[in-house]
C-alpha positions, -999 to 999 in steps of 0.1 A, spaced: 108 -45 152 70 -38 149 43 -42 176 19 -69 167 -13 -51 158 -44 -69 148 -66 -54 120 -97 -39 135 -130 -33 118 -122 5 115 -92 -3 93 -111 -27 72 -138 -1 65 -111 25 56 -88 3 35 -109 -25 20 -114 -22 -9 -82 -2 -12 -77 29 -34 -54 25 -63 -30 50 -47 -31 31 -14 -25 -2 -32 6 11 -51 21 28 -21 19 -4 1 30 -25 -29 61 -3 -34 69 -3 3 77 -40 4 112 -26 2 121 6 20 114 37 -1 107 74 1 77 92 -13 95 105 -44 109 70 -51 74 55 -47 60 80 -72 87 71 -97 81 33 -93 44 37 -97 48 58 -129 72 32 -143 50 2 -133 19 18 -149 35 34 -179 26 68 -165 -11 58 -163 -10 64 -125 7 95 -112 5 102 -75 7 140 -67 30 150 -39 0 161 -18 -17 128 -22 15 109 -16 25 126 16 -10 127 29 -14 90 23 20 81 38 11 102 69 -23 85 73 -9 50 67 19 56 92 -7 68 118 -28 37 111 2 14 116 4 1 80 38 16 73 66 27 96 96 51 94 126 31 84 155 55 81 165 89 67 185 91 35 196 125 21 170 143 41 142 120 28 122 97 51 123 61 41 92 40 50 86 3 50 54 -18 52 45 -33 86 30 -67 92 -4 -51 94 2 -33 61 13 -66 45 -18 -83 58 -40 -56 42 -20 -57 10 -23 -95 7 -61 -92 14 -64 -67 -14 -43 -88 -38 -66 -118 -32 -96 -96 -37 -83 -83 -70 -74 -118 -81 -109 -130 -73 -124 -101 -93 -101 -110 -122 -110 -147 -121 -147 -139 -118 -145 -116 -148 -131 -145 -168 -159 -168 -156 -136 -189 -134 -144 -199 -99 -120 -191 -71 -121 -205 -36 -104 -185 -8 
């Protein structure tokens, strides 16, 4: 379904560490979703602490699609559904490991990758 794309150094510089917005968008796209739905999921997950404006949402979706992190999945009621690609999943997993390492280090625990 997706072309195999290896993460290059440019993508690492852009997305690692990931912005909170980028993280939540990729996290939510583990199942196909549209921008409005992502915004609703993020607001619910964070107790409205994180609200992604439409401009930020659609700008980020466009950039992530161009960079190969997400892909168009389908159209539903005139809304574009996106899903995460293998490259996007690789970046998301890297970021989750980074966040877990930060958390463990903040607790004085050692983590070995």
